[in-house]
MIDOSE-1310 file (N, C-alpha, C; in nm, 2 decimals, decimal comma, always signed):
residues 106
xxxx	+0,08/-0,11/+0,00/+0,00/+0,00/+0,00/+0,09/+0,12/+0,00; +0,06/+0,22/-0,09/+0,13/+0,33/-0,09/+0,09/+0,43/+0,03; +0,18/+0,52/+0,06/+0,16/+0,60/+0,19/+0,04/+0,69/+0,17; +0,02/+0,74/+0,04/-0,09/+0,82/+0,02/-0,23/+0,76/+0,01
xxxx	-0,23/+0,62/+0,02/-0,36/+0,54/+0,01/-0,41/+0,55/+0,16; -0,35/+0,58/+0,26/-0,40/+0,58/+0,40/-0,46/+0,71/+0,42; -0,59/+0,70/+0,47/-0,66/+0,82/+0,51/-0,65/+0,84/+0,65; -0,55/+0,93/+0,69/-0,55/+0,98/+0,83/-0,62/+1,10/+0,85
xxxx	-0,71/+1,11/+0,94/-0,79/+1,23/+0,96/-0,73/+1,31/+1,07; -0,60/+1,35/+1,06/-0,54/+1,42/+1,17/-0,60/+1,56/+1,19; -0,65/+1,62/+1,09/-0,72/+1,75/+1,11/-0,84/+1,74/+1,20; -0,90/+1,63/+1,21/-1,01/+1,62/+1,31/-0,96/+1,60/+1,45
xxxx	-0,84/+1,53/+1,46/-0,79/+1,50/+1,60/-0,89/+1,41/+1,66; -0,91/+1,43/+1,79/-1,01/+1,35/+1,87/-1,15/+1,41/+1,86; -1,17/+1,51/+1,77/-1,31/+1,57/+1,76/-1,38/+1,52/+1,64; -1,33/+1,42/+1,57/-1,40/+1,37/+1,46/-1,54/+1,31/+1,51
xxxx	-1,65/+1,34/+1,44/-1,78/+1,29/+1,47/-1,80/+1,15/+1,42; -1,89/+1,08/+1,48/-1,93/+0,94/+1,43/-1,97/+0,96/+1,27; -2,04/+1,06/+1,24/-2,09/+1,08/+1,12/-1,98/+1,09/+1,01; -1,87/+1,17/+1,06/-1,75/+1,18/+0,97/-1,69/+1,05/+0,94
xxxx	-1,67/+0,98/+1,05/-1,62/+0,83/+1,04/-1,71/+0,76/+0,95; -1,82/+0,75/+0,97/-1,92/+0,66/+0,89/-1,91/+0,69/+0,74; -1,91/+0,82/+0,71/-1,91/+0,86/+0,56/-1,77/+0,84/+0,50; -1,67/+0,85/+0,58/-1,54/+0,82/+0,51/-1,52/+0,67/+0,48
xxxx	-1,57/+0,58/+0,59/-1,55/+0,44/+0,55/-1,66/+0,40/+0,44; -1,78/+0,46/+0,44/-1,88/+0,43/+0,34/-1,82/+0,46/+0,20; -1,75/+0,56/+0,18/-1,69/+0,60/+0,06/-1,56/+0,52/+0,03; -1,52/+0,44/+0,12/-1,40/+0,36/+0,09/-1,45/+0,22/+0,03
xxxx	-1,58/+0,20/+0,04/-1,64/+0,08/-0,02/-1,66/+0,09/-0,17; -1,65/-0,03/-0,24/-1,68/-0,02/-0,39/-1,80/-0,09/-0,42; -1,86/-0,07/-0,54/-1,98/-0,14/-0,59/-1,94/-0,28/-0,63; -1,83/-0,30/-0,68/-1,79/-0,43/-0,74/-1,77/-0,55/-0,65
xxxx	-1,72/-0,53/-0,54/-1,68/-0,64/-0,45/-1,68/-0,61/-0,30; -1,69/-0,72/-0,22/-1,68/-0,69/-0,07/-1,54/-0,65/-0,04; -1,53/-0,56/+0,06/-1,40/-0,52/+0,12/-1,37/-0,58/+0,25; -1,26/-0,63/+0,28/-1,23/-0,69/+0,41/-1,21/-0,58/+0,51
xxxx	-1,26/-0,61/+0,63/-1,26/-0,51/+0,75/-1,12/-0,48/+0,78; -1,02/-0,57/+0,77/-0,88/-0,54/+0,78/-0,82/-0,44/+0,69; -0,88/-0,45/+0,57/-0,83/-0,36/+0,47/-0,89/-0,21/+0,49; -1,01/-0,20/+0,55/-1,07/-0,07/+0,59/-0,99/-0,01/+0,71
xxxx	-0,95/-0,10/+0,80/-0,87/-0,06/+0,91/-0,73/+0,00/+0,86; -0,66/-0,08/+0,77/-0,54/-0,02/+0,72/-0,56/+0,11/+0,64; -0,66/+0,12/+0,55/-0,68/+0,24/+0,47/-0,72/+0,36/+0,54; -0,79/+0,34/+0,65/-0,84/+0,45/+0,72/-0,73/+0,49/+0,83
xxxx	-0,65/+0,40/+0,88/-0,55/+0,44/+0,98/-0,62/+0,44/+1,11; -0,74/+0,40/+1,14/-0,81/+0,41/+1,27/-0,81/+0,27/+1,33; -0,82/+0,27/+1,46/-0,83/+0,15/+1,54/-0,94/+0,06/+1,48; -0,93/-0,07/+1,50/-1,03/-0,17/+1,45/-1,17/-0,14/+1,52
xxxx	-1,16/-0,10/+1,66/-1,28/-0,07/+1,74/-1,36/+0,04/+1,68; -1,30/+0,15/+1,63/-1,36/+0,27/+1,57/-1,43/+0,22/+1,43; -1,36/+0,13/+1,35/-1,40/+0,08/+1,22/-1,53/+0,00/+1,25; -1,52/-0,09/+1,35/-1,63/-0,18/+1,37/-1,76/-0,11/+1,42
xxxx	-1,73/-0,02/+1,51/-1,84/+0,07/+1,56/-1,92/+0,14/+1,45; -1,84/+0,19/+1,35/-1,89/+0,26/+1,24/-1,96/+0,17/+1,14; -1,91/+0,05/+1,12/-1,98/-0,05/+1,03/-2,10/-0,09/+1,08; -2,10/-0,10/+1,22/-2,23/-0,14/+1,29/-2,33/-0,03/+1,28
xxxx	-2,30/+0,10/+1,29/-2,40/+0,20/+1,26/-2,45/+0,20/+1,12; -2,35/+0,18/+1,03/-2,39/+0,19/+0,88/-2,49/+0,06/+0,85; -2,46/-0,05/+0,92/-2,54/-0,17/+0,89/-2,68/-0,15/+0,96; -2,68/-0,10/+1,07/-2,81/-0,07/+1,14/-2,90/+0,03/+1,06
xxxx	-2,84/+0,12/+0,99/-2,90/+0,21/+0,91/-2,93/+0,17/+0,76; -2,91/+0,03/+0,74/-2,93/-0,04/+0,61/-2,87/+0,02/+0,50; -2,73/+0,05/+0,52/-2,66/+0,11/+0,41/-2,56/+0,00/+0,36; -2,51/-0,08/+0,44/-2,42/-0,19/+0,40/-2,46/-0,32/+0,46
xxxx	-2,39/-0,43/+0,41/-2,41/-0,56/+0,47/-2,26/-0,61/+0,51; -2,27/-0,65/+0,64/-2,14/-0,71/+0,70/-2,16/-0,86/+0,70; -2,07/-0,92/+0,64/-2,06/-1,07/+0,64/-1,93/-1,12/+0,69; -1,93/-1,16/+0,83/-1,82/-1,21/+0,88/-1,70/-1,11/+0,89
xxxx	-1,61/-1,12/+0,80/-1,50/-1,02/+0,80/-1,49/-0,93/+0,68; -1,60/-0,93/+0,60/-1,60/-0,84/+0,48/-1,73/-0,75/+0,48; -1,72/-0,64/+0,41/-1,83/-0,55/+0,40/-1,86/-0,52/+0,25; -1,99/-0,51/+0,23/-2,03/-0,46/+0,09/-2,13/-0,36/+0,10
xxxx	-2,14/-0,27/-0,01/-2,25/-0,17/-0,02/-2,39/-0,25/-0,05; -2,50/-0,19/+0,00/-2,63/-0,24/-0,04/-2,67/-0,15/-0,15; -2,74/-0,21/-0,25/-2,79/-0,13/-0,35/-2,90/-0,04/-0,30; -2,94/+0,06/-0,38/-3,04/+0,16/-0,34/-3,17/+0,09/-0,31
xxxx	-3,21/+0,00/-0,41/-3,33/-0,08/-0,40/-3,33/-0,18/-0,26; -3,22/-0,23/-0,24/-3,21/-0,30/-0,11/-3,22/-0,22/+0,02; -3,16/-0,10/+0,01/-3,17/+0,00/+0,12/-3,33/+0,04/+0,14; -3,39/+0,07/+0,03/-3,53/+0,12/+0,05/-3,62/+0,00/+0,09
xxxx	-3,59/-0,12/+0,04/-3,68/-0,24/+0,08/-3,66/-0,27/+0,24; -3,53/-0,27/+0,28/-3,50/-0,30/+0,43/-3,57/-0,19/+0,51; -3,55/-0,06/+0,48/-3,61/+0,04/+0,56/-3,76/+0,04/+0,56; -3,83/+0,01/+0,44/-3,97/-0,01/+0,45/-4,01/-0,13/+0,53
xxxx	-3,94/-0,24/+0,52/-3,97/-0,35/+0,60/-3,96/-0,34/+0,74; -3,86/-0,25/+0,78/-3,83/-0,23/+0,93/-3,92/-0,13/+1,00; -3,97/-0,04/+0,91/-4,06/+0,08/+0,96/-4,21/+0,05/+0,93; -4,25/-0,05/+0,86/-4,39/-0,07/+0,84/-4,44/-0,19/+0,92
xxxx	-4,50/-0,17/+1,03/-4,53/-0,28/+1,12/-4,62/-0,39/+1,07; -4,71/-0,36/+0,96/-4,81/-0,46/+0,91/-4,76/-0,53/+0,78; -4,62/-0,52/+0,75/-4,57/-0,59/+0,63/-4,58/-0,73/+0,66; -4,63/-0,81/+0,54/-4,65/-0,96/+0,55/-4,51/-1,03/+0,56
xxxx	-4,40/-0,96/+0,53/-4,27/-1,03/+0,53/-4,17/-0,97/+0,63; -4,07/-1,05/+0,66/-3,96/-1,00/+0,73/-3,83/-1,07/+0,70; -3,72/-1,01/+0,73/-3,60/-1,07/+0,70/-3,52/-1,12/+0,82; -3,49/-1,25/+0,82/-3,42/-1,32/+0,93/-3,29/-1,38/+0,86
xxxx	-3,18/-1,33/+0,92/-3,05/-1,39/+0,89/-3,02/-1,38/+0,73; -3,07/-1,27/+0,68/-3,06/-1,25/+0,53/-3,16/-1,33/+0,45; -3,26/-1,39/+0,50/-3,36/-1,46/+0,44/-3,49/-1,40/+0,44; -3,57/-1,37/+0,34/-3,70/-1,31/+0,34/-3,80/-1,41/+0,37
xxxx	-3,88/-1,39/+0,48/-3,97/-1,49/+0,52/-4,11/-1,43/+0,54; -4,22/-1,50/+0,51/-4,35/-1,46/+0,53/-4,39/-1,47/+0,68; -4,47/-1,36/+0,72/-4,53/-1,37/+0,86/-4,64/-1,46/+0,86; -4,65/-1,53/+0,98/-4,77/-1,62/+0,99/-4,89/-1,53/+1,01
xx	-4,99/-1,57/+0,94/-5,13/-1,49/+0,95/-5,21/-1,57/+1,05; -5,28/-1,48/+1,13/-5,37/-1,54/+1,23/-5,50/-1,56/+1,17
């Protein structure tokens, strides 16, 4: 890895916000393939704990998918579908461990 490939956010110091970290990591992801978490740690220059906390926030907001040690972007249609499913209580389907399932009707 070249020295200029590492994104050190020294100008933020200890004042960087979670949002800044999240967006920086989000923009390191590519459409084509999953990225290893260790690669994101190297490229960002941040501790693994900071990277994992950020990835957790991005996953909870349905922007990425974390699969063991790798991360990939969700498509816009996947983001919209997941948000609709999570915020519409009467949806007839739900997602469990990445599998779409039908809710049992009474």
